[in-house]
C-alpha positions, -999 to 999 in steps of 0.1 A, spaced: -394 26 -205 -427 7 -208 -447 38 -200 -427 59 -225 -435 34 -253 -473 34 -243 -474 72 -244 -456 73 -277 -480 49 -293 -510 67 -278 -498 101 -291 -489 87 -325 -523 70 -330 -541 101 -318 -523 124 -342 -529 99 -370 -567 99 -362 -568 137 -362 -550 140 -395 -571 112 -411 -604 129 -399 -592 163 -412 -584 148 -447 -617 129 -448 -638 160 -441 -620 179 -469 -632 154 -495 -664 160 -514 -693 137 -505 -703 111 -531 -740 116 -526 -764 144 -520 -773 165 -490 -810 166 -484 -824 197 -466 -844 184 -437 -857 212 -416 -828 228 -398 -800 204 -409 -788 184 -440 -788 146 -442 -763 129 -465 -778 103 -488 -760 81 -514 -781 64 -541 -772 36 -564 -793 13 -586 -825 17 -605 -858 1 -596 -893 7 -582 -883 -11 -550 -863 10 -526 -840 -3 -499 -826 21 -473 -795 13 -453 -786 33 -423 -748 39 -421 -746 26 -385 -766 -5 -392 -750 -15 -426 -718 -28 -412 -692 -45 -433 -717 -71 -444 -740 -44 -457 -713 -28 -478 -702 -61 -493 -738 -66 -505 -742 -31 -521 -735 -42 -557 -759 -72 -554 -787 -51 -538 -783 -24 -564 -790 -49 -592 -825 -56 -579 -834 -24 -560 -829 13 -557 -804 14 -528 -802 45 -506 -776 47 -479 -779 75 -453 -754 88 -427 -766 91 -392 -768 128 -381 -734 140 -368 -715 115 -388 -696 119 -421 -712 146 -442 -746 148 -424 -750 179 -402 -756 179 -364 -792 174 -354 -809 206 -341 -827 185 -315 -796 179 -294 
């Protein structure tokens, strides 16, 4: 019985992740795709200033996203996705 419950939970969470990923990839990106050589990099921009702050999606973490409105008040904030994540394309160097 214990193994049956574990397998059921595993299958349910896997199916949920597959469906959520499929729905996420159908949405339009909120930024722009920059053409960089053989692939495209997703970049989201907010704020208006001569000072630019660049956040890498993988390094921003929850703390970074909580600070976005405050940073955007004093700087031009650009957030980029790592290649192969979200809307950025796969790197040709793989």
